[in-house]
C-alpha positions as a Markdown table, in Angstrom:
| # | Residue | x | y | z |
|---|---|---|---|---|
| 1 | Met | -19.5 | 5.8 | -17.7 |
| 2 | Glu | -20.2 | 7.4 | -14.3 |
| 3 | Ile | -18.1 | 9.8 | -12.2 |
| 4 | Arg | -18.3 | 9.3 | -8.7 |
| 5 | Ser | -16.1 | 9.7 | -5.7 |
| 6 | Leu | -13.5 | 7.6 | -4.9 |
| 7 | His | -14.2 | 7.2 | -1.2 |
| 8 | Asp | -14.8 | 3.8 | -1.4 |
| 9 | Thr | -12.2 | 2.6 | -3.8 |
| 10 | Gly | -9.7 | -0.2 | -2.7 |
| 11 | Phe | -6.0 | 0.7 | -2.8 |
| 12 | Ala | -5.5 | -2.4 | -5.2 |
| 13 | Thr | -8.0 | -1.2 | -7.5 |
| 14 | Leu | -6.7 | 2.5 | -7.4 |
| 15 | Phe | -2.7 | 1.3 | -7.8 |
| 16 | Asn | -3.7 | -0.5 | -10.7 |
| 17 | Ala | -5.7 | 2.2 | -12.3 |
| 18 | Phe | -2.8 | 4.5 | -11.4 |
| 19 | Ser | 0.2 | 2.0 | -13.5 |
| 20 | Arg | -2.0 | 1.9 | -16.3 |
| 21 | Ala | -2.3 | 5.3 | -16.6 |
| 22 | Phe | 1.4 | 6.2 | -16.1 |
| 23 | Ala | 3.0 | 3.3 | -18.1 |
| 24 | Asp | 4.2 | 5.1 | -20.9 |
| 25 | Tyr | 6.0 | 7.4 | -18.0 |
| 26 | Glu | 10.1 | 7.1 | -17.6 |
| 27 | Val | 9.7 | 6.7 | -13.7 |
| 28 | Gln | 7.4 | 4.1 | -12.5 |
| 29 | Ile | 6.4 | 3.8 | -8.5 |
| 30 | Asn | 5.6 | 1.1 | -6.9 |
| 31 | Glu | 2.6 | 0.2 | -4.1 |
| 32 | Leu | 4.4 | 1.3 | -1.1 |
| 33 | Gln | 5.8 | 4.8 | -2.8 |
| 34 | Leu | 2.3 | 5.0 | -3.8 |
| 35 | Gln | 0.9 | 5.2 | -0.7 |
| 36 | Thr | 3.8 | 7.3 | 0.5 |
| 37 | Met | 3.0 | 10.2 | -1.9 |
| 38 | Leu | -0.5 | 9.7 | -1.3 |
| 39 | Thr | 0.1 | 10.2 | 2.4 |
| 40 | Arg | 2.2 | 13.5 | 1.9 |
| 41 | Arg | -0.1 | 15.0 | -0.3 |
| 42 | Gly | -2.9 | 15.1 | 1.7 |
| 43 | Tyr | -5.0 | 12.8 | -0.3 |
| 44 | Leu | -8.6 | 12.4 | 0.8 |
| 45 | Pro | -10.5 | 9.6 | -0.7 |
| 46 | Lys | -14.2 | 11.4 | -0.2 |
| 47 | Leu | -12.7 | 14.7 | -2.5 |
| 48 | Ser | -11.7 | 12.5 | -5.2 |
| 49 | Phe | -13.0 | 11.4 | -8.2 |
| 50 | Gly | -13.3 | 8.8 | -10.7 |
| 51 | Ala | -14.7 | 7.8 | -13.7 |
| 52 | Phe | -16.0 | 4.3 | -14.1 |
| 53 | Asp | -16.5 | 1.7 | -17.1 |
| 54 | Gly | -18.5 | -0.8 | -15.1 |
| 55 | Asp | -16.3 | -1.7 | -12.3 |
| 56 | Glu | -13.3 | -0.8 | -14.2 |
| 57 | Leu | -11.7 | 2.7 | -12.7 |
| 58 | Val | -10.5 | 4.4 | -16.1 |
| 59 | Ala | -9.3 | 7.8 | -15.0 |
| 60 | Phe | -9.4 | 9.8 | -11.8 |
| 61 | Thr | -7.9 | 12.5 | -10.2 |
| 62 | Leu | -6.9 | 12.0 | -6.7 |
| 63 | Asn | -7.1 | 15.4 | -4.6 |
| 64 | Gly | -5.1 | 16.1 | -1.5 |
| 65 | Asn | -6.5 | 18.7 | 0.8 |
| 66 | Gly | -5.3 | 21.1 | 3.4 |
| 67 | Leu | -3.8 | 24.1 | 3.7 |
| 68 | Phe | -1.8 | 26.8 | 1.1 |
| 69 | Gly | -1.1 | 30.7 | 1.7 |
| 70 | Gly | -3.1 | 30.0 | 4.3 |
| 71 | Ile | -6.3 | 29.1 | 2.4 |
| 72 | Pro | -8.0 | 25.8 | 2.4 |
| 73 | Thr | -6.7 | 24.0 | -1.1 |
| 74 | Ala | -7.0 | 20.9 | -3.1 |
| 75 | Tyr | -4.3 | 19.5 | -4.4 |
| 76 | Asp | -4.4 | 17.7 | -7.8 |
| 77 | Thr | -2.0 | 14.6 | -6.4 |
| 78 | Gly | -2.3 | 13.1 | -9.4 |
| 79 | Thr | -4.8 | 12.9 | -12.8 |
| 80 | Gly | -4.3 | 9.7 | -15.4 |
| 81 | Thr | -6.5 | 8.1 | -18.0 |
| 82 | Leu | -5.9 | 4.4 | -19.6 |
| 83 | Ala | -4.8 | 5.0 | -22.8 |
| 84 | Ala | -7.9 | 3.2 | -24.4 |
| 85 | Tyr | -9.9 | 6.2 | -22.8 |
| 86 | Arg | -7.8 | 9.0 | -23.8 |
| 87 | Gly | -9.5 | 12.1 | -25.8 |
| 88 | Gln | -12.8 | 11.9 | -24.8 |
| 89 | Gly | -12.0 | 14.3 | -22.2 |
| 90 | Leu | -12.8 | 13.0 | -19.0 |
| 91 | Ala | -10.1 | 14.5 | -16.7 |
| 92 | Thr | -12.3 | 17.8 | -17.6 |
| 93 | Lys | -15.2 | 16.1 | -16.8 |
| 94 | Ile | -14.1 | 14.7 | -13.6 |
| 95 | Phe | -12.9 | 17.9 | -12.9 |
| 96 | Glu | -16.0 | 20.1 | -13.5 |
| 97 | His | -18.0 | 17.1 | -11.5 |
| 98 | Ser | -15.8 | 17.6 | -8.3 |
| 99 | Ile | -16.0 | 21.3 | -8.0 |
| 100 | Pro | -19.6 | 21.6 | -6.3 |
| 101 | Tyr | -18.2 | 19.1 | -3.8 |
| 102 | Leu | -14.9 | 20.9 | -3.5 |
| 103 | Arg | -16.9 | 24.1 | -2.3 |
| 104 | Glu | -19.4 | 22.4 | -0.1 |
| 105 | Ala | -16.1 | 21.1 | 1.6 |
| 106 | Gly | -15.0 | 24.8 | 2.3 |
| 107 | Ile | -12.4 | 24.4 | -0.1 |
| 108 | Arg | -11.8 | 28.0 | -2.1 |
| 109 | Gln | -8.7 | 27.1 | -4.2 |
| 110 | Tyr | -7.3 | 24.7 | -6.7 |
| 111 | Leu | -3.6 | 24.1 | -6.8 |
| 112 | Leu | -1.7 | 21.4 | -9.2 |
| 113 | Glu | 1.8 | 21.3 | -11.1 |
| 114 | Val | 2.2 | 20.7 | -14.5 |
| 115 | Leu | 5.2 | 20.2 | -17.2 |
| 116 | Gln | 5.7 | 22.9 | -18.9 |
| 117 | His | 6.6 | 20.4 | -22.1 |
| 118 | Asn | 2.9 | 18.9 | -21.5 |
| 119 | Thr | 1.5 | 21.8 | -23.5 |
| 120 | Lys | -1.8 | 19.9 | -24.3 |
| 121 | Ala | -3.0 | 19.5 | -20.3 |
| 122 | Val | -1.2 | 23.0 | -19.7 |
| 123 | Ser | -4.0 | 24.2 | -22.4 |
| 124 | Val | -7.0 | 22.3 | -20.8 |
| 125 | Tyr | -6.1 | 23.6 | -17.6 |
| 126 | Arg | -5.5 | 27.3 | -19.1 |
| 127 | Asn | -9.4 | 26.8 | -20.4 |
| 128 | Leu | -10.6 | 25.6 | -17.0 |
| 129 | Gly | -9.4 | 29.2 | -15.6 |
| 130 | Phe | -6.4 | 28.2 | -14.0 |
| 131 | Glu | -3.5 | 30.3 | -14.0 |
| 132 | Val | 0.1 | 30.7 | -13.8 |
| 133 | Ser | 1.2 | 31.2 | -10.0 |
| 134 | Arg | 4.9 | 30.3 | -10.3 |
| 135 | Glu | 7.2 | 28.3 | -11.8 |
| 136 | Phe | 9.7 | 25.0 | -11.0 |
| 137 | Asn | 12.8 | 23.7 | -11.7 |
| 138 | Tyr | 13.1 | 20.3 | -11.3 |
| 139 | Phe | 16.8 | 18.7 | -10.9 |
| 140 | Met | 17.8 | 15.0 | -10.8 |
| 141 | Gln | 21.7 | 13.2 | -10.7 |
| 142 | Ala | 22.7 | 9.5 | -9.8 |
| 143 | Asn | 24.4 | 9.5 | -6.2 |
| 144 | Glu | 28.0 | 9.3 | -7.7 |
| 145 | Lys | 27.8 | 11.9 | -9.9 |
| 146 | Val | 26.9 | 14.7 | -7.4 |
| 147 | Asn | 29.9 | 17.1 | -6.6 |
| 148 | Ala | 29.6 | 17.1 | -2.7 |
| 149 | Ile | 32.9 | 17.1 | -1.9 |
| 150 | Met | 33.8 | 18.8 | 1.4 |
| 151 | Thr | 36.3 | 21.8 | 1.4 |
| 152 | Lys | 38.1 | 23.2 | 4.4 |
| 153 | Pro | 35.2 | 25.4 | 6.2 |
| 154 | Ser | 36.0 | 29.4 | 7.0 |
| 155 | His | 33.7 | 28.5 | 9.7 |
| 156 | Ala | 33.8 | 25.7 | 12.6 |
| 157 | Tyr | 30.5 | 23.9 | 12.5 |
| 158 | Ser | 29.0 | 20.9 | 12.9 |
| 159 | Ile | 26.4 | 18.8 | 11.5 |
| 160 | Arg | 24.0 | 16.8 | 13.4 |
| 161 | Glu | 20.1 | 15.2 | 13.2 |
| 162 | Val | 17.6 | 17.9 | 14.1 |
| 163 | Asp | 13.6 | 17.3 | 14.7 |
| 164 | Val | 10.8 | 18.9 | 12.0 |
| 165 | Ala | 9.9 | 21.7 | 14.4 |
| 166 | Ala | 13.9 | 23.1 | 14.4 |
| 167 | Cys | 14.0 | 23.3 | 10.7 |
| 168 | Gln | 10.8 | 24.5 | 10.8 |
| 169 | Ser | 11.9 | 27.6 | 13.2 |
| 170 | Ala | 14.6 | 28.7 | 10.7 |
| 171 | Ser | 12.1 | 28.2 | 7.9 |
| 172 | Gly | 12.6 | 32.3 | 7.3 |
| 173 | Phe | 16.0 | 30.7 | 5.4 |
| 174 | Cys | 14.2 | 29.7 | 2.5 |
| 175 | Asp | 14.2 | 32.0 | -0.5 |
| 176 | Phe | 10.5 | 31.2 | -1.4 |
| 177 | Tyr | 7.6 | 29.4 | -0.3 |
| 178 | Pro | 8.2 | 25.6 | -0.7 |
| 179 | Ser | 5.8 | 24.1 | -3.0 |
| 180 | Trp | 2.6 | 21.8 | -1.5 |
| 181 | Gln | 5.0 | 18.3 | -1.5 |
| 182 | Asn | 7.5 | 20.4 | 0.2 |
| 183 | Ser | 5.6 | 22.0 | 2.3 |
| 184 | Phe | 6.0 | 21.7 | 6.4 |
| 185 | Glu | 2.2 | 20.6 | 6.2 |
| 186 | Ser | 2.9 | 17.8 | 4.1 |
| 187 | Ile | 6.2 | 17.0 | 5.7 |
| 188 | Gly | 4.1 | 16.7 | 8.9 |
| 189 | Arg | 1.6 | 14.0 | 7.2 |
| 190 | Ala | 4.8 | 11.3 | 7.1 |
| 191 | Ala | 7.4 | 12.9 | 9.1 |
| 192 | Asp | 8.7 | 9.4 | 10.2 |
| 193 | Asp | 9.9 | 9.1 | 6.5 |
| 194 | Phe | 12.3 | 12.2 | 6.7 |
| 195 | Leu | 15.9 | 12.9 | 7.8 |
| 196 | Cys | 16.3 | 16.3 | 9.4 |
| 197 | Phe | 20.0 | 17.8 | 9.5 |
| 198 | Gly | 20.8 | 21.0 | 10.8 |
| 199 | Ala | 24.2 | 23.0 | 10.7 |
| 200 | Phe | 25.2 | 24.9 | 13.7 |
| 201 | Ile | 28.6 | 27.3 | 14.4 |
| 202 | Glu | 28.4 | 26.3 | 18.5 |
| 203 | Asn | 24.4 | 26.0 | 19.5 |
| 204 | Arg | 22.9 | 28.4 | 16.9 |
| 205 | Leu | 21.3 | 26.9 | 13.8 |
| 206 | Ile | 22.8 | 28.1 | 10.8 |
| 207 | Gly | 21.2 | 26.0 | 8.0 |
| 208 | Tyr | 18.8 | 22.7 | 7.6 |
| 209 | Cys | 18.4 | 19.9 | 4.9 |
| 210 | Ile | 14.6 | 17.8 | 5.1 |
| 211 | Phe | 15.4 | 14.3 | 3.2 |
| 212 | Glu | 13.7 | 11.7 | 2.2 |
| 213 | Ser | 16.0 | 8.7 | 2.0 |
| 214 | Ala | 13.5 | 6.1 | 0.5 |
| 215 | Ser | 12.8 | 8.4 | -2.7 |
| 216 | Gly | 16.1 | 10.2 | -2.6 |
| 217 | Asp | 14.0 | 13.5 | -2.3 |
| 218 | Val | 15.7 | 16.6 | -0.7 |
| 219 | Thr | 12.7 | 18.2 | 0.4 |
| 220 | Gln | 14.5 | 21.5 | 1.7 |
| 221 | Leu | 17.7 | 22.5 | 1.8 |
| 222 | Ala | 18.2 | 26.5 | 3.0 |
| 223 | Val | 21.5 | 28.1 | 4.9 |
| 224 | Ala | 21.2 | 31.4 | 6.5 |
| 225 | Pro | 22.1 | 34.1 | 3.9 |
| 226 | Thr | 25.0 | 35.3 | 5.8 |
| 227 | Tyr | 26.6 | 31.8 | 5.7 |
| 228 | Arg | 25.8 | 31.1 | 1.8 |
| 229 | Arg | 29.0 | 30.1 | 0.1 |
| 230 | Lys | 30.9 | 28.9 | 2.7 |
| 231 | Gly | 30.9 | 25.2 | 2.2 |
| 232 | Ile | 27.8 | 25.0 | 4.6 |
| 233 | Gly | 24.9 | 23.7 | 1.7 |
| 234 | Thr | 27.7 | 21.4 | 0.5 |
| 235 | Ala | 28.2 | 19.9 | 3.6 |
| 236 | Leu | 24.3 | 19.4 | 4.7 |
| 237 | Leu | 24.1 | 17.9 | 0.6 |
| 238 | His | 27.0 | 15.5 | 1.6 |
| 239 | Glu | 25.2 | 14.3 | 5.1 |
| 240 | Thr | 21.7 | 13.6 | 3.0 |
| 241 | Leu | 23.7 | 11.4 | 0.2 |
| 242 | Ser | 25.9 | 9.5 | 2.4 |
| 243 | Arg | 22.0 | 8.5 | 3.8 |
| 244 | Asn | 20.1 | 8.0 | 0.6 |
| 245 | Lys | 18.7 | 4.4 | -0.1 |
| 246 | Tyr | 17.8 | 5.8 | -3.7 |
| 247 | Ala | 20.1 | 5.7 | -6.2 |
| 248 | Thr | 19.3 | 9.2 | -7.2 |
| 249 | Ala | 19.3 | 12.6 | -5.6 |
| 250 | Lys | 16.1 | 14.6 | -6.5 |
| 251 | Val | 15.5 | 18.4 | -6.0 |
| 252 | Ile | 12.0 | 18.7 | -7.3 |
| 253 | Asn | 9.8 | 22.6 | -7.4 |
| 254 | Thr | 12.4 | 25.0 | -6.5 |
| 255 | Asp | 11.8 | 28.7 | -8.0 |
| 256 | Thr | 13.0 | 29.4 | -11.2 |
| 257 | Thr | 13.4 | 33.2 | -9.9 |
| 258 | Cys | 15.9 | 31.9 | -7.0 |
| 259 | Val | 19.4 | 32.3 | -8.4 |
| 260 | Asp | 21.2 | 31.1 | -5.3 |
| 261 | Ile | 19.3 | 27.4 | -4.9 |
| 262 | Thr | 20.0 | 27.3 | -9.2 |
| 263 | Asp | 23.4 | 28.3 | -9.2 |
| 264 | Phe | 24.3 | 25.8 | -6.1 |
| 265 | Leu | 22.5 | 22.9 | -8.0 |
| 266 | Lys | 24.5 | 23.2 | -11.0 |
| 267 | Ala | 27.6 | 23.5 | -8.9 |
| 268 | Arg | 27.0 | 20.4 | -7.3 |
| 269 | Asn | 26.6 | 18.6 | -11.2 |
| 270 | Ile | 23.0 | 18.2 | -10.3 |
| 271 | Glu | 21.3 | 18.5 | -13.8 |
| 272 | Leu | 18.1 | 20.6 | -14.4 |
| 273 | Lys | 15.5 | 17.9 | -16.1 |
| 274 | Gly | 13.0 | 20.4 | -17.1 |
| 275 | Gln | 10.2 | 22.7 | -15.4 |
| 276 | Gln | 6.7 | 22.8 | -13.8 |
| 277 | Phe | 4.0 | 25.5 | -14.1 |
| 278 | Glu | 2.3 | 25.9 | -10.7 |
| 279 | Met | -1.2 | 26.6 | -11.9 |
| 280 | Ile | -4.1 | 28.2 | -9.2 |
| 281 | Lys | -8.2 | 28.5 | -9.6 |
| 282 | Thr | -10.0 | 30.2 | -7.1 |
| 283 | Leu | -13.3 | 28.5 | -6.2 |
């Protein structure tokens, strides 16, 4: 068994290992979806590592690289182990092996998200020195079950496509700092995969939604506080659903302390499916 960088590991090998490691998960992803996910999350092969049994990749941690809160950060895009190799502590060994390389590359913190019900993984990360920074909800619902019925607006507004820059100029509408995969830096890595809609009164932007139509991922949805509860958010959601190429709408990693977004999604019948911890370790 040897742990080494994934710099020279081809995508086909990576996809094969990823598929086998997560074969027991409810949601499966294809090659294009994995490639899209890696691009969006800033995957950097030379700072990612795997355990090899001969030539076979049997465990891995795929690290993203970028800024988070202005700090150079490594992000755990995916950690997995083939079923036959579990129970050997390979994930911990890979992580510990990676630390000197991450520090040498100027990384100052390591960020990850983990499902709260995965208590074994949470315990491993705590033992490695990670601390919970935030708690996230994730919501999902079949398109046809989402309640995005338009009502008569109290203000005359229009919905039209905008670019990412327009949304970023209105990022102050958000009540919490987006998670890694929902940040503007991540969106910018795969900007062509997103649709952006703005809500306008005359020419003034009062709300926006950023949406990945291939996956059904509602990445950001925000309305200026003065214009909330007036149908603006529902109108933006309605527009995204009309363009959704995926059977399900997903809203991943909303801050559990943000009551407004939680209430809005529940009122739209987008069901709370679970919760995650965001965890950070200073390197």
